[in-house]
N, CA, C and O atoms as CSV, one atom per row, in Angstrom:
chain,resi,resn,atom,element,x,y,z
A,1,UNK,N,N,45.828,-50.024,-6.756
A,1,UNK,CA,C,45.718,-48.661,-6.667
A,1,UNK,C,C,46.328,-47.969,-8.015
A,1,UNK,O,O,47.186,-48.621,-8.611
A,2,UNK,N,N,46.049,-47.028,-8.404
A,2,UNK,CA,C,46.493,-46.515,-9.762
A,2,UNK,C,C,47.207,-45.141,-9.450
A,2,UNK,O,O,46.676,-44.279,-8.750
A,3,UNK,N,N,48.388,-45.015,-9.996
A,3,UNK,CA,C,49.033,-43.562,-9.727
A,3,UNK,C,C,48.221,-42.637,-10.446
A,3,UNK,O,O,47.594,-42.891,-11.474
A,4,UNK,N,N,48.279,-41.428,-9.776
A,4,UNK,CA,C,47.628,-40.150,-10.576
A,4,UNK,C,C,48.754,-39.298,-11.087
A,4,UNK,O,O,49.805,-39.224,-10.449
A,5,UNK,N,N,48.593,-38.726,-12.084
A,5,UNK,CA,C,49.340,-37.530,-12.555
A,5,UNK,C,C,48.899,-36.387,-12.189
A,5,UNK,O,O,47.724,-36.025,-12.232
A,6,UNK,N,N,50.143,-35.560,-11.684
A,6,UNK,CA,C,49.969,-34.319,-11.123
A,6,UNK,C,C,50.359,-33.402,-12.188
A,6,UNK,O,O,51.288,-33.732,-12.925
A,7,UNK,N,N,49.676,-32.135,-12.380
A,7,UNK,CA,C,50.229,-31.080,-13.420
A,7,UNK,C,C,51.499,-30.376,-12.635
A,7,UNK,O,O,51.718,-30.353,-11.424
A,8,UNK,N,N,52.253,-29.820,-13.700
A,8,UNK,CA,C,53.503,-29.204,-13.327
A,8,UNK,C,C,52.992,-28.103,-12.362
A,8,UNK,O,O,53.503,-28.059,-11.242
A,9,UNK,N,N,52.055,-27.235,-12.687
A,9,UNK,CA,C,51.640,-26.127,-11.853
A,9,UNK,C,C,51.166,-26.639,-10.743
A,9,UNK,O,O,51.329,-25.884,-9.784
A,10,UNK,N,N,50.592,-27.723,-10.477
A,10,UNK,CA,C,50.161,-28.250,-9.085
A,10,UNK,C,C,51.373,-28.729,-8.237
A,10,UNK,O,O,51.280,-28.755,-7.009
A,11,UNK,N,N,52.555,-29.122,-8.906
A,11,UNK,CA,C,53.665,-29.671,-8.349
A,11,UNK,C,C,54.330,-28.585,-7.984
A,11,UNK,O,O,54.875,-28.590,-6.880
A,12,UNK,N,N,54.415,-27.540,-8.756
A,12,UNK,CA,C,55.119,-26.221,-8.187
A,12,UNK,C,C,54.670,-25.666,-6.999
A,12,UNK,O,O,55.421,-25.239,-6.122
A,13,UNK,N,N,53.177,-25.663,-6.944
A,13,UNK,CA,C,52.674,-24.930,-5.867
A,13,UNK,C,C,52.842,-25.900,-4.674
A,13,UNK,O,O,53.026,-25.377,-3.574
A,14,UNK,N,N,52.806,-27.085,-4.745
A,14,UNK,CA,C,53.133,-27.900,-3.585
A,14,UNK,C,C,54.582,-27.850,-3.064
A,14,UNK,O,O,54.867,-27.804,-1.867
A,15,UNK,N,N,55.393,-27.861,-3.988
A,15,UNK,CA,C,56.926,-27.484,-3.754
A,15,UNK,C,C,57.193,-26.294,-2.958
A,15,UNK,O,O,57.860,-26.302,-1.923
A,16,UNK,N,N,56.496,-24.988,-3.624
A,16,UNK,CA,C,56.500,-24.027,-2.907
A,16,UNK,C,C,55.995,-23.763,-1.414
A,16,UNK,O,O,56.476,-22.918,-0.660
A,17,UNK,N,N,55.089,-24.511,-1.157
A,17,UNK,CA,C,54.612,-24.721,0.205
A,17,UNK,C,C,55.170,-25.582,0.996
A,17,UNK,O,O,54.921,-25.481,2.197
A,18,UNK,N,N,55.983,-26.548,0.571
A,18,UNK,CA,C,56.814,-27.511,1.318
A,18,UNK,C,C,56.260,-28.595,1.461
A,18,UNK,O,O,56.855,-29.397,2.181
A,19,UNK,N,N,55.093,-28.978,0.917
A,19,UNK,CA,C,54.102,-29.984,1.190
A,19,UNK,C,C,54.767,-31.332,0.550
A,19,UNK,O,O,54.680,-32.418,1.122
A,20,UNK,N,N,55.521,-31.129,-0.847
A,20,UNK,CA,C,56.197,-32.232,-1.180
A,20,UNK,C,C,57.163,-32.799,-0.328
A,20,UNK,O,O,57.195,-34.024,-0.202
A,21,UNK,N,N,57.981,-32.052,0.295
A,21,UNK,CA,C,59.008,-32.671,1.013
A,21,UNK,C,C,58.344,-33.125,2.306
A,21,UNK,O,O,58.954,-34.003,2.915
A,22,UNK,N,N,57.255,-32.706,2.810
A,22,UNK,CA,C,56.830,-33.232,4.033
A,22,UNK,C,C,56.124,-34.475,3.537
A,22,UNK,O,O,56.429,-35.453,4.220
A,23,UNK,N,N,55.394,-34.702,2.694
A,23,UNK,CA,C,54.590,-35.837,2.128
A,23,UNK,C,C,55.817,-36.809,1.870
A,23,UNK,O,O,55.759,-37.889,2.457
A,24,UNK,N,N,56.864,-36.576,1.108
A,24,UNK,CA,C,57.933,-37.513,0.630
A,24,UNK,C,C,58.460,-37.996,2.165
A,24,UNK,O,O,58.332,-39.203,2.372
A,25,UNK,N,N,58.939,-37.326,3.078
A,25,UNK,CA,C,59.636,-37.728,4.362
A,25,UNK,C,C,58.299,-38.505,4.962
A,25,UNK,O,O,58.688,-39.543,5.499
A,26,UNK,N,N,57.068,-38.386,5.045
A,26,UNK,CA,C,56.147,-39.094,5.580
A,26,UNK,C,C,56.161,-40.566,4.857
A,26,UNK,O,O,56.203,-41.596,5.530
A,27,UNK,N,N,56.130,-40.569,3.703
A,27,UNK,CA,C,55.969,-41.855,2.865
A,27,UNK,C,C,57.171,-42.633,3.206
A,27,UNK,O,O,57.023,-43.820,3.494
A,28,UNK,N,N,58.453,-42.054,3.209
A,28,UNK,CA,C,59.460,-43.214,3.925
A,28,UNK,C,C,59.946,-43.267,5.384
A,28,UNK,O,O,60.990,-43.772,5.797
A,29,UNK,N,N,58.934,-42.615,6.112
A,29,UNK,CA,C,58.957,-42.886,7.377
A,29,UNK,C,C,60.246,-42.027,8.027
A,29,UNK,O,O,60.708,-42.288,9.138
A,30,UNK,N,N,60.727,-41.009,7.193
A,30,UNK,CA,C,61.625,-40.211,7.959
A,30,UNK,C,C,60.871,-38.942,8.550
A,30,UNK,O,O,59.819,-38.510,8.080
A,31,UNK,N,N,61.530,-38.410,9.622
A,31,UNK,CA,C,61.118,-37.373,10.356
A,31,UNK,C,C,61.712,-36.157,10.044
A,31,UNK,O,O,62.876,-36.217,9.649
A,32,UNK,N,N,61.130,-34.955,10.139
A,32,UNK,CA,C,61.576,-33.491,9.593
A,32,UNK,C,C,62.996,-33.257,10.537
A,32,UNK,O,O,63.079,-33.623,11.709
A,33,UNK,N,N,63.877,-32.707,9.927
A,33,UNK,CA,C,64.936,-32.234,10.562
A,33,UNK,C,C,64.633,-31.516,12.052
A,33,UNK,O,O,63.579,-30.901,12.213
A,34,UNK,N,N,65.650,-31.637,13.159
A,34,UNK,CA,C,65.326,-30.715,14.314
A,34,UNK,C,C,66.476,-29.663,14.420
A,34,UNK,O,O,67.666,-29.974,14.369
A,35,UNK,N,N,66.039,-28.469,14.562
A,35,UNK,CA,C,66.737,-27.239,14.343
A,35,UNK,C,C,67.402,-26.603,15.745
A,35,UNK,O,O,66.715,-26.432,16.752
A,36,UNK,N,N,68.558,-26.338,15.692
A,36,UNK,CA,C,69.204,-25.637,16.850
A,36,UNK,C,C,69.560,-24.305,16.465
A,36,UNK,O,O,70.424,-24.176,15.597
A,37,UNK,N,N,69.050,-23.337,16.955
A,37,UNK,CA,C,69.202,-22.135,16.584
A,37,UNK,C,C,70.402,-21.322,17.440
A,37,UNK,O,O,70.461,-21.404,18.667
A,38,UNK,N,N,71.345,-20.534,16.653
A,38,UNK,CA,C,72.452,-20.041,17.386
A,38,UNK,C,C,72.230,-18.455,17.380
A,38,UNK,O,O,72.227,-17.862,16.302
A,39,UNK,N,N,72.045,-17.772,18.584
A,39,UNK,CA,C,71.772,-16.394,18.533
A,39,UNK,C,C,72.034,-15.827,19.970
A,39,UNK,O,O,71.641,-16.418,20.976
A,40,UNK,N,N,72.780,-14.543,20.007
A,40,UNK,CA,C,72.930,-13.916,21.224
A,40,UNK,C,C,74.148,-14.906,21.939
A,40,UNK,O,O,74.177,-15.065,23.160
A,41,UNK,N,N,74.926,-15.407,21.220
A,41,UNK,CA,C,76.036,-16.324,21.883
A,41,UNK,C,C,75.541,-17.461,22.655
A,41,UNK,O,O,76.142,-17.891,23.639
A,42,UNK,N,N,74.350,-17.993,22.174
A,42,UNK,CA,C,73.875,-19.131,22.987
A,42,UNK,C,C,73.329,-20.139,21.813
A,42,UNK,O,O,72.975,-19.676,20.728
A,43,UNK,N,N,73.285,-21.429,22.072
A,43,UNK,CA,C,72.587,-22.428,21.336
A,43,UNK,C,C,71.144,-22.765,22.218
A,43,UNK,O,O,70.941,-22.866,23.428
A,44,UNK,N,N,70.376,-22.871,21.192
A,44,UNK,CA,C,68.751,-22.859,21.640
A,44,UNK,C,C,68.268,-23.925,20.902
A,44,UNK,O,O,68.326,-23.994,19.674
A,45,UNK,N,N,67.666,-24.977,21.834
A,45,UNK,CA,C,67.807,-25.374,23.062
A,45,UNK,C,C,69.306,-25.790,23.310
A,45,UNK,O,O,70.123,-26.241,22.508
A,46,UNK,N,N,69.429,-25.517,24.609
A,46,UNK,CA,C,70.821,-25.882,25.149
A,46,UNK,C,C,70.959,-27.199,25.451
A,46,UNK,O,O,72.090,-27.675,25.545
A,47,UNK,N,N,69.797,-27.995,25.650
A,47,UNK,CA,C,69.839,-29.298,25.745
A,47,UNK,C,C,68.885,-30.001,24.780
A,47,UNK,O,O,67.752,-29.528,24.688
A,48,UNK,N,N,69.163,-30.934,24.143
A,48,UNK,CA,C,68.254,-31.486,22.984
A,48,UNK,C,C,68.386,-33.006,23.037
A,48,UNK,O,O,69.457,-33.605,23.148
A,49,UNK,N,N,67.120,-33.589,22.941
A,49,UNK,CA,C,67.126,-34.988,22.901
A,49,UNK,C,C,66.672,-35.540,21.559
A,49,UNK,O,O,65.609,-35.139,21.085
A,50,UNK,N,N,67.475,-36.511,20.864
A,50,UNK,CA,C,66.931,-36.781,19.447
A,50,UNK,C,C,67.224,-38.351,19.466
A,50,UNK,O,O,67.800,-38.910,20.399
A,51,UNK,N,N,66.743,-39.009,18.287
A,51,UNK,CA,C,66.789,-40.261,18.021
A,51,UNK,C,C,68.022,-40.496,17.275
A,51,UNK,O,O,68.417,-39.562,16.577
A,52,UNK,N,N,68.714,-41.601,17.297
A,52,UNK,CA,C,69.817,-42.007,16.543
A,52,UNK,C,C,69.244,-41.796,15.047
A,52,UNK,O,O,68.114,-42.191,14.760
A,53,UNK,N,N,70.140,-41.109,14.043
A,53,UNK,CA,C,69.824,-41.097,12.734
A,53,UNK,C,C,68.937,-39.892,12.329
A,53,UNK,O,O,68.764,-39.600,11.146
A,54,UNK,N,N,68.316,-39.119,13.478
A,54,UNK,CA,C,67.830,-37.960,13.039
A,54,UNK,C,C,68.704,-36.897,12.514
A,54,UNK,O,O,69.880,-36.798,12.864
A,55,UNK,N,N,68.105,-36.062,11.633
A,55,UNK,CA,C,68.741,-35.005,11.312
A,55,UNK,C,C,68.620,-33.790,11.959
A,55,UNK,O,O,67.540,-33.203,12.033
A,56,UNK,N,N,69.922,-33.259,12.557
A,56,UNK,CA,C,69.987,-32.100,13.288
A,56,UNK,C,C,70.693,-31.000,12.471
A,56,UNK,O,O,71.700,-31.221,11.798
A,57,UNK,N,N,70.085,-29.782,12.580
A,57,UNK,CA,C,70.468,-28.594,11.710
A,57,UNK,C,C,70.865,-27.550,12.689
A,57,UNK,O,O,70.085,-27.385,13.627
A,58,UNK,N,N,71.999,-26.770,12.641
A,58,UNK,CA,C,72.227,-25.801,13.442
A,58,UNK,C,C,72.116,-24.648,12.406
A,58,UNK,O,O,72.480,-24.780,11.238
A,59,UNK,N,N,71.511,-23.346,12.992
A,59,UNK,CA,C,71.177,-22.364,11.983
A,59,UNK,C,C,71.938,-21.155,12.733
A,59,UNK,O,O,71.551,-20.871,13.867
A,60,UNK,N,N,72.849,-20.533,12.239
A,60,UNK,CA,C,73.456,-19.262,12.900
A,60,UNK,C,C,72.472,-18.010,12.526
A,60,UNK,O,O,72.304,-17.599,11.378
A,61,UNK,N,N,71.842,-17.470,13.716
A,61,UNK,CA,C,71.258,-16.402,13.467
A,61,UNK,C,C,71.854,-15.075,14.030
A,61,UNK,O,O,71.304,-13.974,14.024
A,62,UNK,N,N,72.971,-15.363,14.473
A,62,UNK,CA,C,73.818,-14.377,15.376
A,62,UNK,C,C,74.642,-13.411,14.106
A,62,UNK,O,O,74.862,-13.811,12.963
A,63,UNK,N,N,74.984,-12.161,14.626
A,63,UNK,CA,C,75.790,-11.331,13.638
A,63,UNK,C,C,77.295,-11.931,13.581
A,63,UNK,O,O,78.024,-11.573,12.656
A,64,UNK,N,N,77.718,-12.745,14.457
A,64,UNK,CA,C,79.115,-13.198,14.511
A,64,UNK,C,C,79.064,-14.844,14.116
A,64,UNK,O,O,78.118,-15.598,14.342
A,65,UNK,N,N,80.382,-15.199,13.445
A,65,UNK,CA,C,80.361,-16.465,12.991
A,65,UNK,C,C,80.552,-17.418,14.195
A,65,UNK,O,O,81.347,-17.076,15.070
A,66,UNK,N,N,79.995,-18.392,14.287
A,66,UNK,CA,C,80.171,-19.450,15.298
A,66,UNK,C,C,80.326,-20.969,14.678
A,66,UNK,O,O,79.872,-21.299,13.582
A,67,UNK,N,N,81.007,-21.787,15.523
A,67,UNK,CA,C,81.139,-23.396,15.136
A,67,UNK,C,C,80.013,-24.231,15.764
A,67,UNK,O,O,79.222,-23.584,16.450
A,68,UNK,N,N,79.836,-25.308,15.675
A,68,UNK,CA,C,79.283,-26.237,16.536
A,68,UNK,C,C,80.246,-27.425,16.573
A,68,UNK,O,O,80.313,-28.089,15.538
A,69,UNK,N,N,81.069,-27.824,17.707
A,69,UNK,CA,C,82.204,-28.545,17.728
A,69,UNK,C,C,81.910,-29.469,19.040
A,69,UNK,O,O,81.991,-28.908,20.133
A,70,UNK,N,N,81.600,-30.738,18.999
A,70,UNK,CA,C,81.702,-31.583,19.854
A,70,UNK,C,C,82.801,-31.763,20.817
A,70,UNK,O,O,83.923,-31.858,20.319
A,71,UNK,N,N,82.720,-31.816,21.829
A,71,UNK,CA,C,83.920,-31.857,22.932
A,71,UNK,C,C,84.711,-33.109,22.623
A,71,UNK,O,O,85.933,-33.079,22.769
A,72,UNK,N,N,84.060,-34.286,22.176
A,72,UNK,CA,C,84.832,-35.478,21.979
A,72,UNK,C,C,85.310,-35.691,20.570
A,72,UNK,O,O,85.848,-36.717,20.154
A,73,UNK,N,N,85.034,-34.527,19.840
A,73,UNK,CA,C,85.377,-34.728,18.478
A,73,UNK,C,C,84.579,-35.426,17.368
A,73,UNK,O,O,84.911,-35.637,16.202
A,74,UNK,N,N,83.208,-35.797,18.154
A,74,UNK,CA,C,82.549,-36.496,17.101
A,74,UNK,C,C,81.962,-35.648,15.697
A,74,UNK,O,O,81.458,-36.200,14.718
A,75,UNK,N,N,82.130,-34.435,15.842
A,75,UNK,CA,C,81.882,-33.595,14.851
A,75,UNK,C,C,82.366,-32.200,15.181
A,75,UNK,O,O,82.548,-31.777,16.323
A,76,UNK,N,N,82.583,-31.432,13.889
A,76,UNK,CA,C,83.113,-29.975,13.942
A,76,UNK,C,C,82.756,-29.284,12.692
A,76,UNK,O,O,83.277,-29.625,11.630
A,77,UNK,N,N,81.982,-28.427,12.754
A,77,UNK,CA,C,81.548,-27.598,11.646
A,77,UNK,C,C,82.541,-26.715,11.474
A,77,UNK,O,O,83.266,-26.360,12.404
A,78,UNK,N,N,82.685,-26.172,9.934
A,78,UNK,CA,C,83.440,-24.969,9.809
A,78,UNK,C,C,82.682,-23.778,10.504
A,78,UNK,O,O,81.622,-23.951,11.106
A,79,UNK,N,N,83.285,-22.588,10.380
A,79,UNK,CA,C,82.798,-21.435,10.953
A,79,UNK,C,C,81.364,-21.050,10.092
A,79,UNK,O,O,81.406,-21.046,8.862
A,80,UNK,N,N,80.445,-20.818,10.617
A,80,UNK,CA,C,79.200,-20.431,10.144
A,80,UNK,C,C,78.877,-19.067,10.401
A,80,UNK,O,O,78.708,-18.603,11.529
A,81,UNK,N,N,78.781,-18.338,9.168
A,81,UNK,CA,C,78.479,-17.044,9.259
A,81,UNK,C,C,76.917,-16.874,9.445
A,81,UNK,O,O,76.129,-17.817,9.518
A,82,UNK,N,N,76.564,-15.453,9.515
A,82,UNK,CA,C,75.217,-15.221,9.871
A,82,UNK,C,C,74.452,-15.908,8.659
A,82,UNK,O,O,74.876,-15.749,7.515
A,83,UNK,N,N,73.147,-16.793,8.956
A,83,UNK,CA,C,72.644,-17.528,8.149
A,83,UNK,C,C,73.034,-18.793,7.710
A,83,UNK,O,O,72.270,-19.601,7.182
A,84,UNK,N,N,74.327,-18.983,7.946
A,84,UNK,CA,C,74.962,-20.344,7.825
A,84,UNK,C,C,74.248,-21.481,8.507
A,84,UNK,O,O,73.571,-21.269,9.513
A,85,UNK,N,N,74.379,-22.646,8.001
A,85,UNK,CA,C,73.770,-24.009,8.484
A,85,UNK,C,C,74.834,-25.053,8.569
A,85,UNK,O,O,75.870,-24.951,7.912
A,86,UNK,N,N,74.601,-26.032,9.349
A,86,UNK,CA,C,75.463,-27.198,9.629
A,86,UNK,C,C,74.428,-28.386,9.917
A,86,UNK,O,O,73.570,-28.291,10.794
A,87,UNK,N,N,74.564,-29.376,9.201
A,87,UNK,CA,C,73.668,-30.336,9.394
A,87,UNK,C,C,74.229,-31.595,9.639
A,87,UNK,O,O,75.244,-31.768,8.964
A,88,UNK,N,N,73.906,-32.621,10.427
A,88,UNK,CA,C,74.566,-33.776,11.158
A,88,UNK,C,C,73.347,-34.792,11.149
A,88,UNK,O,O,72.184,-34.537,11.463
A,89,UNK,N,N,73.845,-35.938,10.742
A,89,UNK,CA,C,72.981,-37.091,11.251
A,89,UNK,C,C,73.418,-37.708,12.666
A,89,UNK,O,O,74.490,-38.259,12.916
A,90,UNK,N,N,72.443,-37.509,13.449
A,90,UNK,CA,C,72.785,-37.892,14.876
A,90,UNK,C,C,73.493,-39.166,14.852
A,90,UNK,O,O,73.072,-40.080,14.142
A,91,UNK,N,N,74.623,-39.310,15.633
A,91,UNK,CA,C,75.570,-40.285,15.830
A,91,UNK,C,C,74.804,-41.407,16.849
A,91,UNK,O,O,73.619,-41.454,17.177
A,92,UNK,N,N,75.948,-42.299,17.227
A,92,UNK,CA,C,75.474,-43.271,17.994
A,92,UNK,C,C,74.890,-42.772,19.236
A,92,UNK,O,O,75.113,-41.597,19.529
A,93,UNK,N,N,74.011,-43.660,20.183
A,93,UNK,CA,C,73.514,-43.054,21.391
A,93,UNK,C,C,74.451,-42.497,22.466
A,93,UNK,O,O,75.464,-43.119,22.788
A,94,UNK,N,N,74.151,-41.446,22.967
A,94,UNK,CA,C,75.081,-41.003,23.943
A,94,UNK,C,C,74.738,-39.628,24.344
A,94,UNK,O,O,73.733,-39.037,23.950
A,95,UNK,N,N,75.588,-39.167,25.118
A,95,UNK,CA,C,75.399,-37.505,25.460
A,95,UNK,C,C,76.640,-36.819,24.971
A,95,UNK,O,O,77.774,-37.023,25.405
A,96,UNK,N,N,76.324,-36.035,24.077
A,96,UNK,CA,C,77.410,-35.142,23.414
A,96,UNK,C,C,77.423,-33.717,23.707
A,96,UNK,O,O,76.707,-32.839,23.225
A,97,UNK,N,N,78.329,-33.626,24.555
A,97,UNK,CA,C,78.539,-31.780,24.977
A,97,UNK,C,C,79.272,-31.256,23.717
A,97,UNK,O,O,80.084,-31.940,23.094
A,98,UNK,N,N,78.897,-29.898,23.366
A,98,UNK,CA,C,79.632,-29.544,22.391
A,98,UNK,C,C,79.509,-27.836,22.603
A,98,UNK,O,O,78.742,-27.239,23.358
A,99,UNK,N,N,80.528,-27.274,21.678
A,99,UNK,CA,C,80.539,-25.823,21.972
A,99,UNK,C,C,80.911,-25.162,20.802
A,99,UNK,O,O,81.092,-25.753,19.737
A,100,UNK,N,N,81.068,-23.614,21.002
A,100,UNK,CA,C,81.756,-22.957,19.844
A,100,UNK,C,C,83.088,-23.050,20.025
A,100,UNK,O,O,83.639,-22.953,21.122
A,101,UNK,N,N,83.753,-23.276,18.762
A,101,UNK,CA,C,85.262,-23.245,18.973
A,101,UNK,C,C,85.739,-21.973,18.921
A,101,UNK,O,O,86.898,-21.886,19.325
A,102,UNK,N,N,85.209,-20.895,18.538
A,102,UNK,CA,C,85.637,-19.412,18.536
A,102,UNK,C,C,85.122,-18.726,19.928
A,102,UNK,O,O,85.768,-17.757,20.326
A,103,UNK,N,N,84.151,-19.109,20.589
A,103,UNK,CA,C,83.558,-18.435,21.645
A,103,UNK,C,C,83.479,-19.883,22.772
A,103,UNK,O,O,82.377,-20.403,22.945
A,104,UNK,N,N,84.371,-20.292,23.288
A,104,UNK,CA,C,84.285,-21.495,24.147
A,104,UNK,C,C,83.324,-21.530,25.420
A,104,UNK,O,O,83.071,-22.522,26.103
A,105,UNK,N,N,82.895,-20.370,25.573
A,105,UNK,CA,C,81.805,-20.273,26.758
A,105,UNK,C,C,80.358,-20.559,26.186
A,105,UNK,O,O,79.393,-20.643,26.946
A,106,UNK,N,N,80.250,-20.701,24.866
A,106,UNK,CA,C,79.138,-21.241,24.327
A,106,UNK,C,C,78.919,-22.706,24.449
A,106,UNK,O,O,79.474,-23.390,23.590
A,107,UNK,N,N,78.241,-23.293,25.319
A,107,UNK,CA,C,78.087,-24.553,25.441
A,107,UNK,C,C,76.586,-25.110,25.537
A,107,UNK,O,O,75.677,-24.511,26.112
A,108,UNK,N,N,76.450,-26.473,24.820
A,108,UNK,CA,C,75.132,-27.167,24.784
A,108,UNK,C,C,75.329,-28.421,24.987
A,108,UNK,O,O,76.484,-28.785,25.206
A,109,UNK,N,N,74.284,-29.368,24.966
A,109,UNK,CA,C,74.275,-30.747,24.890
A,109,UNK,C,C,73.381,-31.580,23.991
A,109,UNK,O,O,72.162,-31.412,24.033
A,110,UNK,N,N,73.873,-32.374,23.266
A,110,UNK,CA,C,72.961,-33.146,22.343
A,110,UNK,C,C,72.847,-34.488,22.899
A,110,UNK,O,O,73.841,-35.192,23.075
A,111,UNK,N,N,71.547,-34.896,23.206
A,111,UNK,CA,C,71.469,-36.235,23.778
A,111,UNK,C,C,71.057,-37.185,22.548
A,111,UNK,O,O,70.074,-36.861,21.880
A,112,UNK,N,N,71.714,-38.245,22.256
A,112,UNK,CA,C,71.023,-39.206,21.095
A,112,UNK,C,C,70.670,-40.281,21.934
A,112,UNK,O,O,71.374,-40.703,22.852
A,113,UNK,N,N,69.264,-40.838,21.510
A,113,UNK,CA,C,68.691,-42.134,22.135
A,113,UNK,C,C,68.526,-43.030,21.176
A,113,UNK,O,O,68.441,-42.533,20.053
A,114,UNK,N,N,68.430,-44.549,21.255
A,114,UNK,CA,C,67.661,-45.251,20.236
A,114,UNK,C,C,66.392,-44.878,20.051
A,114,UNK,O,O,65.687,-44.478,20.977
A,115,UNK,N,N,65.966,-44.987,18.735
A,115,UNK,CA,C,64.464,-44.763,18.384
A,115,UNK,C,C,63.545,-45.373,19.138
A,115,UNK,O,O,63.665,-46.597,19.089
A,116,UNK,N,N,62.648,-44.982,19.837
A,116,UNK,CA,C,61.569,-45.489,20.749
A,116,UNK,C,C,60.329,-45.936,19.878
A,116,UNK,O,O,59.321,-46.387,20.423
């Protein structure tokens, strides 16, 4: 199979549409990141199951700063302002309860499983 050249304009259009990242991820067998949204003083979804080594991204859509802090200290983000993000590669399999350090009533669970 012979490689094809792609023009700069075509590459720019693909990059703008997100196709380049998607196809690159598919080519190397990676899955797209999984997002957890923070809004109204809640993590959504409140429980999430991912595979080990998946990329998990928290996005703060709230007007207030929040953190994502594992109860067992497996991870702790800095304060995330509105629009802030925190990315994590899913750790070893297990059930990880986490909370917002600034608002301890905000709680959720990230369950990590071996890839099936």
